[in-house]
C-alpha positions in Angstrom: 14.1 8.0 -7.7 12.3 6.0 -10.4 8.6 5.9 -10.9 7.1 2.5 -11.2 5.7 1.9 -14.7 2.0 1.0 -14.7 0.6 -1.8 -16.7 -2.8 -0.3 -17.6 -4.0 -3.3 -19.6 -3.2 -5.7 -16.8 -4.7 -3.4 -14.2 -7.9 -3.1 -16.3 -8.1 -6.9 -16.7 -7.7 -7.4 -12.9 -10.3 -4.7 -12.2 -12.8 -6.3 -14.6 -12.2 -9.7 -13.1 -12.7 -8.4 -9.6 -16.0 -6.7 -10.7 -17.2 -10.0 -12.3 -16.3 -11.9 -9.1 -18.1 -9.3 -7.0 -21.3 -9.5 -9.1 -21.1 -13.3 -8.8 -21.1 -13.0 -5.0 -17.4 -14.0 -4.6 -15.4 -12.3 -1.8 -13.2 -9.6 -3.3 -10.4 -7.6 -1.6 -10.8 -4.4 -3.5 -8.1 -1.8 -3.9 -8.4 1.6 -2.4 -6.1 4.1 -4.1 -5.5 7.7 -3.1 -3.9 10.4 -5.3 -1.2 12.5 -3.7 1.1 14.9 -5.6 0.1 13.2 -8.8 1.1 9.8 -7.6 -1.3 6.9 -6.8 -0.9 5.6 -3.3 -2.5 2.2 -2.5 -1.7 1.3 1.1 -2.6 -2.4 0.8 -0.5 -2.8 -2.4 2.5 -1.2 -0.7 2.2 -3.3 2.4 1.1 -6.7 0.9 2.3 -6.9 -2.7 5.4 -4.6 -2.6 6.7 -5.5 0.8 4.9 -8.8 1.6 4.1 -7.7 5.2 1.1 -8.3 7.5 -0.4 -5.2 9.1 1.4 -6.2 12.4 4.8 -6.4 10.6 4.2 -3.2 8.8 3.3 -1.5 12.2 6.6 -2.7 13.7 8.7 -1.6 10.7 7.0 1.8 10.0 5.1 2.7 13.1 1.6 2.6 11.5 -1.2 1.5 13.8 -3.0 -1.6 12.5 -6.4 -0.2 13.0 -5.5 2.9 11.0 -4.0 0.8 8.2 -7.2 -1.3 8.1 -9.3 1.9 7.9 -7.2 3.4 5.1 -7.0 0.1 3.1 -10.8 -0.3 3.2 -11.6 3.4 2.7 -13.4 3.7 6.0 -11.2 6.7 6.5 -8.9 8.7 4.3 -5.3 9.2 5.4 -4.2 12.8 5.8 -1.6 14.4 3.5 1.2 13.7 6.0 0.4 10.0 6.0 0.1 9.9 2.2 3.5 11.5 2.0 4.9 8.9 4.3 3.3 6.1 2.3 4.8 7.7 -0.9 8.3 7.6 0.7 7.9 4.0 1.7 6.7 3.1 -1.8 9.7 4.8 -3.4 12.4 3.6 -1.0 11.3 1.4 2.0 14.9 0.6 2.9 15.9 4.2 3.4 12.7 5.0 5.4 13.3 2.0 7.6 16.9 3.0 8.2 15.9 6.5 9.1 13.4 5.2 11.6 15.5 2.4 13.2 19.1 3.4 12.5 19.9 0.1 10.9 19.4 -1.7 7.6 16.0 -3.1 6.9 15.9 -6.9 7.6 15.1 -9.3 4.8 11.5 -9.9 4.3 9.9 -13.3 3.6 
């Protein structure tokens, strides 16, 4: 398994821009990130940016309830370690996780 290389300057730039937008009163999405076993887990990034899925699509593919996803993505609640481990597996190899859950290859997304 390979670890995704982080682009710290780009992440910093995006974070600063989001802060500026927030101060100006613009609507911002925000990113909630959790640390699990030394790896950053961002449920919204995994679902939206990595997989391009809505919460409803993610629920069907990985059996995560939409209201739980919303709570975890907005930091209303913190996922437990089992959930974070599951997100980490999806982040590292979503096709394998899908196949383990459904017994068939993951369909094309988009």
